[in-house]
All heavy atoms as TSV, in Angstrom:
chain	resi	resn	atom	element	x	y	z
A	1	MET	N	N	7.833	-0.920	-24.332
A	1	MET	CA	C	7.094	-1.587	-25.374
A	1	MET	C	C	6.485	-0.562	-26.256
A	1	MET	O	O	5.991	0.442	-25.796
A	1	MET	CB	C	6.027	-2.489	-24.762
A	1	MET	CG	C	5.216	-3.240	-25.766
A	1	MET	SD	S	4.032	-4.369	-25.144
A	1	MET	CE	C	2.917	-3.310	-24.254
A	2	SER	N	N	6.535	-0.822	-27.519
A	2	SER	CA	C	5.925	0.105	-28.498
A	2	SER	C	C	5.186	-0.759	-29.542
A	2	SER	O	O	5.233	-1.995	-29.511
A	2	SER	CB	C	6.972	0.947	-29.159
A	2	SER	OG	O	7.824	0.142	-29.960
A	3	GLU	N	N	4.538	-0.058	-30.424
A	3	GLU	CA	C	3.813	-0.800	-31.477
A	3	GLU	C	C	4.734	-1.617	-32.395
A	3	GLU	O	O	4.356	-2.666	-32.882
A	3	GLU	CB	C	3.045	0.245	-32.362
A	3	GLU	CG	C	2.016	-0.344	-33.264
A	3	GLU	CD	C	1.175	0.682	-33.969
A	3	GLU	OE1	O	1.036	1.791	-33.420
A	3	GLU	OE2	O	0.697	0.390	-35.084
A	4	ALA	N	N	5.988	-1.159	-32.504
A	4	ALA	CA	C	6.962	-1.837	-33.341
A	4	ALA	C	C	7.312	-3.189	-32.786
A	4	ALA	O	O	7.557	-4.149	-33.548
A	4	ALA	CB	C	8.217	-0.992	-33.514
A	5	ASN	N	N	7.418	-3.345	-31.492
A	5	ASN	CA	C	7.818	-4.654	-30.889
A	5	ASN	C	C	6.673	-5.356	-30.128
A	5	ASN	O	O	6.946	-6.211	-29.307
A	5	ASN	CB	C	9.029	-4.481	-29.990
A	5	ASN	CG	C	8.771	-3.614	-28.762
A	5	ASN	OD1	O	7.692	-3.035	-28.628
A	5	ASN	ND2	N	9.747	-3.533	-27.889
A	6	LEU	N	N	5.472	-5.003	-30.413
A	6	LEU	CA	C	4.307	-5.550	-29.716
A	6	LEU	C	C	4.189	-7.072	-29.938
A	6	LEU	O	O	3.988	-7.826	-28.966
A	6	LEU	CB	C	3.023	-4.857	-30.160
A	6	LEU	CG	C	1.738	-5.428	-29.553
A	6	LEU	CD1	C	1.744	-5.228	-28.028
A	6	LEU	CD2	C	0.490	-4.701	-30.143
A	7	ASP	N	N	4.309	-7.490	-31.173
A	7	ASP	CA	C	4.179	-8.959	-31.469
A	7	ASP	C	C	5.275	-9.756	-30.744
A	7	ASP	O	O	4.992	-10.795	-30.162
A	7	ASP	CB	C	4.289	-9.213	-32.948
A	7	ASP	CG	C	3.082	-8.645	-33.750
A	7	ASP	OD1	O	1.971	-8.606	-33.085
A	7	ASP	OD2	O	3.209	-8.293	-34.899
A	8	GLU	N	N	6.468	-9.274	-30.742
A	8	GLU	CA	C	7.601	-9.955	-30.032
A	8	GLU	C	C	7.299	-9.974	-28.540
A	8	GLU	O	O	7.482	-11.013	-27.895
A	8	GLU	CB	C	8.882	-9.168	-30.301
A	8	GLU	CG	C	10.085	-9.787	-29.621
A	8	GLU	CD	C	11.353	-8.946	-29.813
A	8	GLU	OE1	O	11.440	-8.230	-30.825
A	8	GLU	OE2	O	12.214	-8.991	-28.955
A	9	PHE	N	N	6.840	-8.917	-27.980
A	9	PHE	CA	C	6.521	-8.876	-26.547
A	9	PHE	C	C	5.419	-9.856	-26.215
A	9	PHE	O	O	5.537	-10.613	-25.249
A	9	PHE	CB	C	6.089	-7.458	-26.154
A	9	PHE	CG	C	5.486	-7.378	-24.755
A	9	PHE	CD1	C	6.385	-7.392	-23.673
A	9	PHE	CD2	C	4.161	-7.394	-24.582
A	9	PHE	CE1	C	5.828	-7.400	-22.386
A	9	PHE	CE2	C	3.634	-7.334	-23.285
A	9	PHE	CZ	C	4.444	-7.303	-22.173
A	10	LEU	N	N	4.360	-9.918	-27.042
A	10	LEU	CA	C	3.244	-10.807	-26.772
A	10	LEU	C	C	3.660	-12.285	-26.795
A	10	LEU	O	O	3.291	-13.076	-25.976
A	10	LEU	CB	C	2.106	-10.572	-27.736
A	10	LEU	CG	C	1.376	-9.213	-27.568
A	10	LEU	CD1	C	0.339	-9.059	-28.715
A	10	LEU	CD2	C	0.747	-9.101	-26.238
A	11	GLU	N	N	4.495	-12.657	-27.797
A	11	GLU	CA	C	4.975	-14.027	-27.882
A	11	GLU	C	C	5.836	-14.372	-26.650
A	11	GLU	O	O	5.635	-15.483	-26.046
A	11	GLU	CB	C	5.811	-14.176	-29.158
A	11	GLU	CG	C	4.976	-14.234	-30.401
A	11	GLU	CD	C	5.847	-14.362	-31.682
A	11	GLU	OE1	O	6.916	-14.920	-31.564
A	11	GLU	OE2	O	5.346	-13.893	-32.731
A	12	LYS	N	N	6.749	-13.494	-26.276
A	12	LYS	CA	C	7.612	-13.800	-25.128
A	12	LYS	C	C	6.805	-13.848	-23.840
A	12	LYS	O	O	7.022	-14.742	-23.000
A	12	LYS	CB	C	8.627	-12.661	-24.994
A	12	LYS	CG	C	9.622	-12.860	-23.902
A	12	LYS	CD	C	10.658	-11.741	-23.839
A	12	LYS	CE	C	11.580	-11.951	-22.665
A	12	LYS	NZ	N	12.571	-10.869	-22.540
A	13	PHE	N	N	5.832	-13.007	-23.697
A	13	PHE	CA	C	4.970	-12.997	-22.489
A	13	PHE	C	C	4.190	-14.295	-22.401
A	13	PHE	O	O	4.060	-14.881	-21.316
A	13	PHE	CB	C	4.028	-11.757	-22.539
A	13	PHE	CG	C	3.277	-11.579	-21.218
A	13	PHE	CD1	C	3.840	-10.856	-20.214
A	13	PHE	CD2	C	2.014	-12.111	-21.043
A	13	PHE	CE1	C	3.208	-10.664	-19.013
A	13	PHE	CE2	C	1.333	-11.977	-19.847
A	13	PHE	CZ	C	1.944	-11.213	-18.853
A	14	LYS	N	N	3.561	-14.733	-23.522
A	14	LYS	CA	C	2.788	-15.968	-23.543
A	14	LYS	C	C	3.689	-17.190	-23.191
A	14	LYS	O	O	3.247	-18.091	-22.478
A	14	LYS	CB	C	2.155	-16.168	-24.891
A	14	LYS	CG	C	0.965	-15.295	-25.113
A	14	LYS	CD	C	0.357	-15.555	-26.499
A	14	LYS	CE	C	-0.762	-14.566	-26.802
A	14	LYS	NZ	N	-1.299	-14.812	-28.186
A	15	GLU	N	N	4.928	-17.182	-23.671
A	15	GLU	CA	C	5.856	-18.295	-23.318
A	15	GLU	C	C	6.188	-18.326	-21.848
A	15	GLU	O	O	6.198	-19.352	-21.202
A	15	GLU	CB	C	7.152	-18.112	-24.130
A	15	GLU	CG	C	7.012	-18.426	-25.580
A	15	GLU	CD	C	8.312	-18.193	-26.353
A	15	GLU	OE1	O	9.346	-17.926	-25.678
A	15	GLU	OE2	O	8.284	-18.242	-27.568
A	16	GLU	N	N	6.405	-17.145	-21.247
A	16	GLU	CA	C	6.802	-17.090	-19.840
A	16	GLU	C	C	5.631	-17.256	-18.910
A	16	GLU	O	O	5.749	-17.900	-17.906
A	16	GLU	CB	C	7.496	-15.768	-19.565
A	16	GLU	CG	C	8.841	-15.611	-20.262
A	16	GLU	CD	C	9.494	-14.247	-20.051
A	16	GLU	OE1	O	8.886	-13.405	-19.351
A	16	GLU	OE2	O	10.571	-14.019	-20.605
A	17	GLU	N	N	4.526	-16.640	-19.179
A	17	GLU	CA	C	3.393	-16.613	-18.282
A	17	GLU	C	C	2.263	-17.587	-18.648
A	17	GLU	O	O	1.561	-18.047	-17.793
A	17	GLU	CB	C	2.816	-15.183	-18.211
A	17	GLU	CG	C	3.794	-14.159	-17.726
A	17	GLU	CD	C	4.278	-14.397	-16.309
A	17	GLU	OE1	O	3.536	-14.914	-15.465
A	17	GLU	OE2	O	5.462	-14.069	-16.069
A	18	GLY	N	N	2.092	-17.860	-19.908
A	18	GLY	CA	C	1.087	-18.788	-20.375
A	18	GLY	C	C	-0.296	-18.173	-20.496
A	18	GLY	O	O	-1.130	-18.637	-21.288
A	19	LEU	N	N	-0.561	-17.156	-19.795
A	19	LEU	CA	C	-1.922	-16.511	-19.816
A	19	LEU	C	C	-1.721	-15.025	-20.141
A	19	LEU	O	O	-0.871	-14.395	-19.602
A	19	LEU	CB	C	-2.591	-16.678	-18.493
A	19	LEU	CG	C	-4.002	-16.143	-18.346
A	19	LEU	CD1	C	-4.939	-16.874	-19.278
A	19	LEU	CD2	C	-4.512	-16.327	-16.930
A	20	LEU	N	N	-2.567	-14.553	-21.012
A	20	LEU	CA	C	-2.480	-13.146	-21.445
A	20	LEU	C	C	-3.811	-12.478	-21.109
A	20	LEU	O	O	-4.862	-12.977	-21.443
A	20	LEU	CB	C	-2.222	-13.088	-22.929
A	20	LEU	CG	C	-2.047	-11.735	-23.565
A	20	LEU	CD1	C	-0.819	-10.999	-22.947
A	20	LEU	CD2	C	-1.894	-11.813	-25.058
A	21	ALA	N	N	-3.691	-11.352	-20.400
A	21	ALA	CA	C	-4.866	-10.558	-20.060
A	21	ALA	C	C	-4.509	-9.074	-20.244
A	21	ALA	O	O	-3.403	-8.659	-20.014
A	21	ALA	CB	C	-5.309	-10.835	-18.641
A	22	PHE	N	N	-5.516	-8.304	-20.616
A	22	PHE	CA	C	-5.332	-6.862	-20.793
A	22	PHE	C	C	-6.230	-6.122	-19.815
A	22	PHE	O	O	-7.323	-6.597	-19.529
A	22	PHE	CB	C	-5.656	-6.439	-22.220
A	22	PHE	CG	C	-4.677	-6.899	-23.249
A	22	PHE	CD1	C	-4.888	-8.060	-23.952
A	22	PHE	CD2	C	-3.486	-6.172	-23.456
A	22	PHE	CE1	C	-3.995	-8.509	-24.892
A	22	PHE	CE2	C	-2.584	-6.636	-24.406
A	22	PHE	CZ	C	-2.829	-7.776	-25.124
A	23	MET	N	N	-5.777	-4.981	-19.426
A	23	MET	CA	C	-6.532	-4.079	-18.587
A	23	MET	C	C	-6.398	-2.686	-19.093
A	23	MET	O	O	-5.261	-2.241	-19.397
A	23	MET	CB	C	-6.053	-4.143	-17.114
A	23	MET	CG	C	-6.869	-3.337	-16.185
A	23	MET	SD	S	-6.226	-3.517	-14.500
A	23	MET	CE	C	-6.155	-1.795	-14.102
A	24	ALA	N	N	-7.477	-1.985	-19.270
A	24	ALA	CA	C	-7.482	-0.611	-19.786
A	24	ALA	C	C	-7.979	0.329	-18.735
A	24	ALA	O	O	-8.909	-0.045	-17.967
A	24	ALA	CB	C	-8.245	-0.516	-21.076
A	25	ILE	N	N	-7.456	1.503	-18.674
A	25	ILE	CA	C	-7.935	2.505	-17.727
A	25	ILE	C	C	-7.833	3.898	-18.386
A	25	ILE	O	O	-6.862	4.166	-19.121
A	25	ILE	CB	C	-7.149	2.426	-16.411
A	25	ILE	CG1	C	-7.754	3.307	-15.334
A	25	ILE	CG2	C	-5.697	2.781	-16.621
A	25	ILE	CD1	C	-7.223	3.036	-13.958
A	26	SER	N	N	-8.815	4.718	-18.189
A	26	SER	CA	C	-8.805	6.051	-18.768
A	26	SER	C	C	-7.825	6.943	-18.007
A	26	SER	O	O	-7.410	6.589	-16.885
A	26	SER	CB	C	-10.213	6.636	-18.754
A	26	SER	OG	O	-10.590	6.872	-17.409
A	27	ALA	N	N	-7.564	8.113	-18.564
A	27	ALA	CA	C	-6.701	9.084	-17.857
A	27	ALA	C	C	-7.333	9.492	-16.503
A	27	ALA	O	O	-6.674	9.568	-15.495
A	27	ALA	CB	C	-6.416	10.267	-18.726
A	28	GLN	N	N	-8.617	9.724	-16.564
A	28	GLN	CA	C	-9.360	10.117	-15.322
A	28	GLN	C	C	-9.355	8.966	-14.302
A	28	GLN	O	O	-9.182	9.175	-13.130
A	28	GLN	CB	C	-10.765	10.580	-15.646
A	28	GLN	CG	C	-11.599	11.004	-14.417
A	28	GLN	CD	C	-10.976	12.257	-13.767
A	28	GLN	OE1	O	-10.590	13.186	-14.461
A	28	GLN	NE2	N	-10.846	12.259	-12.483
A	29	GLY	N	N	-9.530	7.754	-14.805
A	29	GLY	CA	C	-9.534	6.572	-13.919
A	29	GLY	C	C	-8.157	6.390	-13.299
A	29	GLY	O	O	-8.080	6.045	-12.142
A	30	TYR	N	N	-7.108	6.633	-14.037
A	30	TYR	CA	C	-5.747	6.500	-13.514
A	30	TYR	C	C	-5.534	7.593	-12.456
A	30	TYR	O	O	-4.906	7.299	-11.405
A	30	TYR	CB	C	-4.700	6.717	-14.661
A	30	TYR	CG	C	-3.298	6.473	-14.196
A	30	TYR	CD1	C	-2.785	5.230	-13.982
A	30	TYR	CD2	C	-2.463	7.592	-13.944
A	30	TYR	CE1	C	-1.509	5.050	-13.539
A	30	TYR	CE2	C	-1.189	7.409	-13.527
A	30	TYR	CZ	C	-0.669	6.115	-13.314
A	30	TYR	OH	O	0.588	5.964	-12.865
A	31	GLU	N	N	-5.991	8.817	-12.703
A	31	GLU	CA	C	-5.861	9.826	-11.684
A	31	GLU	C	C	-6.592	9.484	-10.405
A	31	GLU	O	O	-6.063	9.665	-9.311
A	31	GLU	CB	C	-6.355	11.177	-12.299
A	31	GLU	CG	C	-6.187	12.351	-11.299
A	31	GLU	CD	C	-6.655	13.666	-11.931
A	31	GLU	OE1	O	-6.887	13.735	-13.133
A	31	GLU	OE2	O	-6.841	14.600	-11.141
A	32	ASN	N	N	-7.818	8.987	-10.563
A	32	ASN	CA	C	-8.583	8.554	-9.371
A	32	ASN	C	C	-7.927	7.433	-8.625
A	32	ASN	O	O	-7.856	7.460	-7.364
A	32	ASN	CB	C	-9.981	8.126	-9.796
A	32	ASN	CG	C	-10.860	9.252	-10.291
A	32	ASN	OD1	O	-10.581	10.413	-10.021
A	32	ASN	ND2	N	-11.857	8.924	-11.027
A	33	LEU	N	N	-7.357	6.487	-9.351
A	33	LEU	CA	C	-6.583	5.413	-8.722
A	33	LEU	C	C	-5.404	5.908	-7.943
A	33	LEU	O	O	-5.170	5.530	-6.809
A	33	LEU	CB	C	-6.173	4.394	-9.817
A	33	LEU	CG	C	-5.358	3.188	-9.373
A	33	LEU	CD1	C	-6.209	2.329	-8.404
A	33	LEU	CD2	C	-4.895	2.376	-10.525
A	34	ALA	N	N	-4.658	6.864	-8.550
A	34	ALA	CA	C	-3.480	7.410	-7.897
A	34	ALA	C	C	-3.873	8.185	-6.624
A	34	ALA	O	O	-3.218	8.064	-5.583
A	34	ALA	CB	C	-2.747	8.358	-8.847
A	35	LEU	N	N	-4.988	8.932	-6.672
A	35	LEU	CA	C	-5.458	9.628	-5.525
A	35	LEU	C	C	-5.869	8.705	-4.401
A	35	LEU	O	O	-5.629	8.956	-3.227
A	35	LEU	CB	C	-6.579	10.629	-5.899
A	35	LEU	CG	C	-6.171	11.776	-6.777
A	35	LEU	CD1	C	-7.407	12.542	-7.223
A	35	LEU	CD2	C	-5.223	12.691	-6.043
A	36	ASP	N	N	-6.584	7.614	-4.797
A	36	ASP	CA	C	-7.034	6.649	-3.786
A	36	ASP	C	C	-5.839	5.986	-3.101
A	36	ASP	O	O	-5.822	5.727	-1.861
A	36	ASP	CB	C	-7.919	5.586	-4.444
A	36	ASP	CG	C	-9.317	6.127	-4.795
A	36	ASP	OD1	O	-9.696	7.205	-4.283
A	36	ASP	OD2	O	-10.013	5.464	-5.591
A	37	ILE	N	N	-4.840	5.589	-3.893
A	37	ILE	CA	C	-3.627	4.972	-3.309
A	37	ILE	C	C	-2.919	5.962	-2.392
A	37	ILE	O	O	-2.480	5.548	-1.311
A	37	ILE	CB	C	-2.736	4.432	-4.473
A	37	ILE	CG1	C	-3.383	3.298	-5.156
A	37	ILE	CG2	C	-1.331	4.049	-3.888
A	37	ILE	CD1	C	-2.674	2.805	-6.363
A	38	ALA	N	N	-2.814	7.207	-2.781
A	38	ALA	CA	C	-2.199	8.195	-1.936
A	38	ALA	C	C	-2.988	8.363	-0.626
A	38	ALA	O	O	-2.357	8.527	0.465
A	38	ALA	CB	C	-2.066	9.531	-2.674
A	39	ASP	N	N	-4.283	8.323	-0.702
A	39	ASP	CA	C	-5.121	8.450	0.516
A	39	ASP	C	C	-4.949	7.248	1.414
A	39	ASP	O	O	-4.870	7.404	2.623
A	39	ASP	CB	C	-6.601	8.640	0.071
A	39	ASP	CG	C	-7.498	9.062	1.204
A	39	ASP	OD1	O	-7.023	9.898	2.049
A	39	ASP	OD2	O	-8.620	8.604	1.292
A	40	MET	N	N	-4.875	6.052	0.817
A	40	MET	CA	C	-4.652	4.835	1.645
A	40	MET	C	C	-3.282	4.892	2.301
A	40	MET	O	O	-3.139	4.539	3.469
A	40	MET	CB	C	-4.778	3.565	0.775
A	40	MET	CG	C	-6.195	3.240	0.423
A	40	MET	SD	S	-6.328	1.609	-0.392
A	40	MET	CE	C	-5.623	1.915	-1.927
A	41	ARG	N	N	-2.265	5.360	1.576
A	41	ARG	CA	C	-0.949	5.473	2.103
A	41	ARG	C	C	-0.904	6.425	3.304
A	41	ARG	O	O	-0.347	6.180	4.333
A	41	ARG	CB	C	0.072	5.943	1.055
A	41	ARG	CG	C	1.472	6.023	1.543
A	41	ARG	CD	C	2.419	6.458	0.378
A	41	ARG	NE	N	3.766	6.385	0.797
A	41	ARG	CZ	C	4.400	7.405	1.454
A	41	ARG	NH1	N	3.751	8.516	1.754
A	41	ARG	NH2	N	5.682	7.265	1.823
A	42	ARG	N	N	-1.587	7.576	3.128
A	42	ARG	CA	C	-1.671	8.563	4.228
A	42	ARG	C	C	-2.364	7.968	5.424
A	42	ARG	O	O	-1.894	8.118	6.563
A	42	ARG	CB	C	-2.490	9.827	3.755
A	42	ARG	CG	C	-2.619	10.886	4.839
A	42	ARG	CD	C	-3.847	11.766	4.613
A	42	ARG	NE	N	-5.098	11.094	4.318
A	42	ARG	CZ	C	-5.854	10.573	5.303
A	42	ARG	NH1	N	-5.521	10.629	6.565
A	42	ARG	NH2	N	-7.013	10.001	4.964
A	43	TYR	N	N	-3.448	7.242	5.216
A	43	TYR	CA	C	-4.167	6.630	6.330
A	43	TYR	C	C	-3.301	5.588	7.069
A	43	TYR	O	O	-3.270	5.543	8.300
A	43	TYR	CB	C	-5.457	5.938	5.813
A	43	TYR	CG	C	-6.257	5.271	6.851
A	43	TYR	CD1	C	-7.035	5.957	7.762
A	43	TYR	CD2	C	-6.194	3.864	6.993
A	43	TYR	CE1	C	-7.766	5.346	8.739
A	43	TYR	CE2	C	-6.902	3.212	7.954
A	43	TYR	CZ	C	-7.715	3.940	8.834
A	43	TYR	OH	O	-8.406	3.296	9.819
A	44	ILE	N	N	-2.624	4.769	6.323
A	44	ILE	CA	C	-1.771	3.733	6.941
A	44	ILE	C	C	-0.642	4.375	7.713
A	44	ILE	O	O	-0.341	3.940	8.858
A	44	ILE	CB	C	-1.186	2.789	5.849
A	44	ILE	CG1	C	-2.347	1.908	5.289
A	44	ILE	CG2	C	-0.102	1.922	6.410
A	44	ILE	CD1	C	-1.957	1.117	4.034
A	45	LEU	N	N	-0.014	5.375	7.179
A	45	LEU	CA	C	1.047	6.078	7.919
A	45	LEU	C	C	0.535	6.735	9.159
A	45	LEU	O	O	1.192	6.729	10.213
A	45	LEU	CB	C	1.758	7.121	7.035
A	45	LEU	CG	C	2.577	6.539	5.873
A	45	LEU	CD1	C	3.103	7.627	4.953
A	45	LEU	CD2	C	3.700	5.688	6.394
A	46	GLN	N	N	-0.681	7.289	9.081
A	46	GLN	CA	C	-1.325	7.924	10.263
A	46	GLN	C	C	-1.575	6.856	11.325
A	46	GLN	O	O	-1.301	7.123	12.491
A	46	GLN	CB	C	-2.602	8.587	9.809
A	46	GLN	CG	C	-3.293	9.354	10.895
A	46	GLN	CD	C	-4.597	9.973	10.398
A	46	GLN	OE1	O	-5.252	9.428	9.526
A	46	GLN	NE2	N	-4.949	11.134	10.924
A	47	GLN	N	N	-2.070	5.714	10.956
A	47	GLN	CA	C	-2.350	4.641	11.903
A	47	GLN	C	C	-1.068	4.147	12.524
A	47	GLN	O	O	-1.037	3.861	13.740
A	47	GLN	CB	C	-3.080	3.494	11.211
A	47	GLN	CG	C	-4.504	3.850	10.752
A	47	GLN	CD	C	-5.335	4.367	11.923
A	47	GLN	OE1	O	-5.477	3.766	12.936
A	47	GLN	NE2	N	-5.960	5.528	11.746
A	48	LYS	N	N	-0.007	4.057	11.751
A	48	LYS	CA	C	1.296	3.616	12.300
A	48	LYS	C	C	1.779	4.601	13.335
A	48	LYS	O	O	2.317	4.205	14.403
A	48	LYS	CB	C	2.303	3.458	11.182
A	48	LYS	CG	C	2.106	2.236	10.303
A	48	LYS	CD	C	3.003	2.200	9.122
A	48	LYS	CE	C	4.383	1.793	9.527
A	48	LYS	NZ	N	5.304	1.580	8.387
A	49	ASP	N	N	1.617	5.916	13.104
A	49	ASP	CA	C	2.016	6.938	14.055
A	49	ASP	C	C	1.232	6.842	15.360
A	49	ASP	O	O	1.734	6.973	16.463
A	49	ASP	CB	C	1.887	8.340	13.463
A	49	ASP	CG	C	2.942	8.668	12.441
A	49	ASP	OD1	O	3.997	7.961	12.433
A	49	ASP	OD2	O	2.763	9.566	11.684
A	50	ILE	N	N	-0.064	6.570	15.223
A	50	ILE	CA	C	-0.946	6.406	16.393
A	50	ILE	C	C	-0.496	5.180	17.231
A	50	ILE	O	O	-0.409	5.246	18.464
A	50	ILE	CB	C	-2.432	6.317	16.020
A	50	ILE	CG1	C	-2.908	7.638	15.434
A	50	ILE	CG2	C	-3.306	5.850	17.143
A	50	ILE	CD1	C	-4.273	7.592	14.779
A	51	ILE	N	N	-0.244	4.100	16.543
A	51	ILE	CA	C	0.183	2.868	17.257
A	51	ILE	C	C	1.515	3.108	17.947
A	51	ILE	O	O	1.723	2.733	19.113
A	51	ILE	CB	C	0.293	1.681	16.272
A	51	ILE	CG1	C	-1.124	1.286	15.795
A	51	ILE	CG2	C	1.012	0.510	16.892
A	51	ILE	CD1	C	-1.140	0.341	14.609
A	52	LEU	N	N	2.448	3.766	17.268
A	52	LEU	CA	C	3.754	4.067	17.843
A	52	LEU	C	C	3.594	4.974	19.086
A	52	LEU	O	O	4.220	4.734	20.104
A	52	LEU	CB	C	4.650	4.774	16.807
A	52	LEU	CG	C	6.055	5.134	17.289
A	52	LEU	CD1	C	6.861	3.841	17.647
A	52	LEU	CD2	C	6.790	5.914	16.229
A	53	TYR	N	N	2.704	5.958	19.022
A	53	TYR	CA	C	2.440	6.832	20.162
A	53	TYR	C	C	1.989	6.035	21.374
A	53	TYR	O	O	2.472	6.193	22.467
A	53	TYR	CB	C	1.417	7.905	19.762
A	53	TYR	CG	C	0.917	8.691	20.985
A	53	TYR	CD1	C	1.672	9.709	21.510
A	53	TYR	CD2	C	-0.286	8.351	21.576
A	53	TYR	CE1	C	1.237	10.429	22.595
A	53	TYR	CE2	C	-0.741	9.063	22.676
A	53	TYR	CZ	C	0.023	10.093	23.188
A	53	TYR	OH	O	-0.422	10.773	24.266
A	54	TYR	N	N	1.005	5.113	21.167
A	54	TYR	CA	C	0.486	4.342	22.289
A	54	TYR	C	C	1.528	3.375	22.811
A	54	TYR	O	O	1.595	3.142	23.992
A	54	TYR	CB	C	-0.803	3.626	21.884
A	54	TYR	CG	C	-1.979	4.551	21.910
A	54	TYR	CD1	C	-2.661	4.904	20.748
A	54	TYR	CD2	C	-2.423	5.157	23.108
A	54	TYR	CE1	C	-3.728	5.759	20.769
A	54	TYR	CE2	C	-3.495	5.985	23.142
A	54	TYR	CZ	C	-4.136	6.315	21.959
A	54	TYR	OH	O	-5.193	7.172	22.026
A	55	GLU	N	N	2.343	2.769	21.910
A	55	GLU	CA	C	3.388	1.850	22.390
A	55	GLU	C	C	4.391	2.585	23.220
A	55	GLU	O	O	4.795	2.125	24.275
A	55	GLU	CB	C	4.052	1.176	21.203
A	55	GLU	CG	C	3.262	0.133	20.519
A	55	GLU	CD	C	3.933	-0.473	19.281
A	55	GLU	OE1	O	4.929	0.149	18.780
A	55	GLU	OE2	O	3.502	-1.517	18.854
A	56	GLU	N	N	4.798	3.772	22.838
A	56	GLU	CA	C	5.753	4.576	23.604
A	56	GLU	C	C	5.101	5.028	24.907
A	56	GLU	O	O	5.786	5.087	25.939
A	56	GLU	CB	C	6.235	5.772	22.755
A	56	GLU	CG	C	7.168	5.345	21.659
A	56	GLU	CD	C	7.600	6.548	20.840
A	56	GLU	OE1	O	7.090	7.684	21.048
A	56	GLU	OE2	O	8.440	6.318	19.925
A	57	SER	N	N	3.816	5.362	24.890
A	57	SER	CA	C	3.142	5.783	26.107
A	57	SER	C	C	3.147	4.652	27.151
A	57	SER	O	O	3.329	4.882	28.353
A	57	SER	CB	C	1.748	6.217	25.835
A	57	SER	OG	O	1.699	7.380	25.040
A	58	LEU	N	N	2.859	3.470	26.710
A	58	LEU	CA	C	2.826	2.315	27.580
A	58	LEU	C	C	4.232	1.944	28.062
A	58	LEU	O	O	4.385	1.523	29.221
A	58	LEU	CB	C	2.171	1.112	26.916
A	58	LEU	CG	C	0.680	1.261	26.627
A	58	LEU	CD1	C	0.159	0.056	25.844
A	58	LEU	CD2	C	-0.110	1.424	27.925
A	59	THR	N	N	5.203	2.054	27.231
A	59	THR	CA	C	6.579	1.712	27.578
A	59	THR	C	C	7.122	2.712	28.613
A	59	THR	O	O	7.799	2.335	29.544
A	59	THR	CB	C	7.518	1.729	26.370
A	59	THR	OG1	O	6.962	0.839	25.387
A	59	THR	CG2	C	8.892	1.345	26.689
A	60	ASN	N	N	6.782	3.983	28.517
A	60	ASN	CA	C	7.314	5.013	29.372
A	60	ASN	C	C	6.383	5.296	30.539
A	60	ASN	O	O	6.623	6.260	31.284
A	60	ASN	CB	C	7.543	6.294	28.576
A	60	ASN	CG	C	8.587	6.092	27.476
A	60	ASN	OD1	O	9.489	5.304	27.670
A	60	ASN	ND2	N	8.456	6.860	26.412
A	61	ALA	N	N	5.344	4.542	30.733
A	61	ALA	CA	C	4.365	4.755	31.812
A	61	ALA	C	C	5.108	4.466	33.158
A	61	ALA	O	O	5.910	3.566	33.284
A	61	ALA	CB	C	3.159	3.857	31.677
A	62	PRO	N	N	4.774	5.270	34.167
A	62	PRO	CA	C	5.357	5.036	35.458
A	62	PRO	C	C	4.859	3.718	36.039
A	62	PRO	O	O	3.795	3.242	35.728
A	62	PRO	CB	C	4.889	6.207	36.313
A	62	PRO	CG	C	3.693	6.752	35.596
A	62	PRO	CD	C	3.872	6.423	34.169
A	63	ASP	N	N	5.674	3.132	36.946
A	63	ASP	CA	C	5.279	1.888	37.573
A	63	ASP	C	C	4.104	2.170	38.545
A	63	ASP	O	O	3.843	3.278	38.955
A	63	ASP	CB	C	6.436	1.319	38.365
A	63	ASP	CG	C	7.560	0.839	37.488
A	63	ASP	OD1	O	7.252	0.535	36.312
A	63	ASP	OD2	O	8.712	0.831	37.895
A	64	ASP	N	N	3.419	1.066	38.884
A	64	ASP	CA	C	2.296	1.195	39.804
A	64	ASP	C	C	2.735	1.185	41.256
A	64	ASP	O	O	1.860	1.040	42.135
A	64	ASP	CB	C	1.326	0.022	39.572
A	64	ASP	CG	C	0.663	0.161	38.144
A	64	ASP	OD1	O	0.659	1.264	37.629
A	64	ASP	OD2	O	0.132	-0.859	37.676
A	65	VAL	N	N	3.977	1.327	41.546
A	65	VAL	CA	C	4.458	1.305	42.913
A	65	VAL	C	C	3.858	2.485	43.707
A	65	VAL	O	O	3.834	3.605	43.249
A	65	VAL	CB	C	6.004	1.425	42.958
A	65	VAL	CG1	C	6.533	1.490	44.369
A	65	VAL	CG2	C	6.618	0.293	42.180
A	66	GLY	N	N	3.320	2.180	44.856
A	66	GLY	CA	C	2.759	3.184	45.712
A	66	GLY	C	C	1.295	3.469	45.464
A	66	GLY	O	O	0.638	4.222	46.215
A	67	LEU	N	N	0.686	2.845	44.485
A	67	LEU	CA	C	-0.713	3.014	44.264
A	67	LEU	C	C	-1.530	2.086	45.122
A	67	LEU	O	O	-1.098	0.923	45.420
A	67	LEU	CB	C	-1.054	2.739	42.819
A	67	LEU	CG	C	-0.526	3.731	41.780
A	67	LEU	CD1	C	-0.840	3.287	40.355
A	67	LEU	CD2	C	-0.999	5.132	42.024
A	68	PRO	N	N	-2.659	2.530	45.647
A	68	PRO	CA	C	-3.455	1.605	46.492
A	68	PRO	C	C	-4.017	0.433	45.707
A	68	PRO	O	O	-4.285	0.521	44.508
A	68	PRO	CB	C	-4.609	2.556	46.944
A	68	PRO	CG	C	-4.624	3.696	46.020
A	68	PRO	CD	C	-3.274	3.795	45.438
A	69	THR	N	N	-4.041	-0.722	46.388
A	69	THR	CA	C	-4.648	-1.899	45.784
A	69	THR	C	C	-6.006	-2.180	46.371
A	69	THR	O	O	-6.106	-2.743	47.463
A	69	THR	CB	C	-3.692	-3.125	45.972
A	69	THR	OG1	O	-3.512	-3.289	47.360
A	69	THR	CG2	C	-2.401	-2.909	45.272
A	70	GLU	N	N	-6.983	-1.773	45.791
A	70	GLU	CA	C	-8.399	-1.941	46.206
A	70	GLU	C	C	-8.565	-1.745	47.642
A	70	GLU	O	O	-8.540	-2.165	48.622
A	70	GLU	CB	C	-8.951	-3.287	45.709
A	70	GLU	CG	C	-8.979	-3.278	44.251
A	70	GLU	CD	C	-9.731	-4.509	43.700
A	70	GLU	OE1	O	-10.780	-4.856	44.251
A	70	GLU	OE2	O	-9.249	-5.104	42.791
């Protein structure tokens, strides 16, 4: 989209969506947003690795055969 086709874009968008809203963000705000998303992605991947580690630990745990029962 450019300034040349802005009017055409707005008309088409209003026809398809019915509601028009704008959001503005500064260059610094965009950078902060990108860093926050990267940090959330890192955290989620780290949590997935921790969950996988515990799932594998429980799956590969030795049986309780031979252990005393109270």
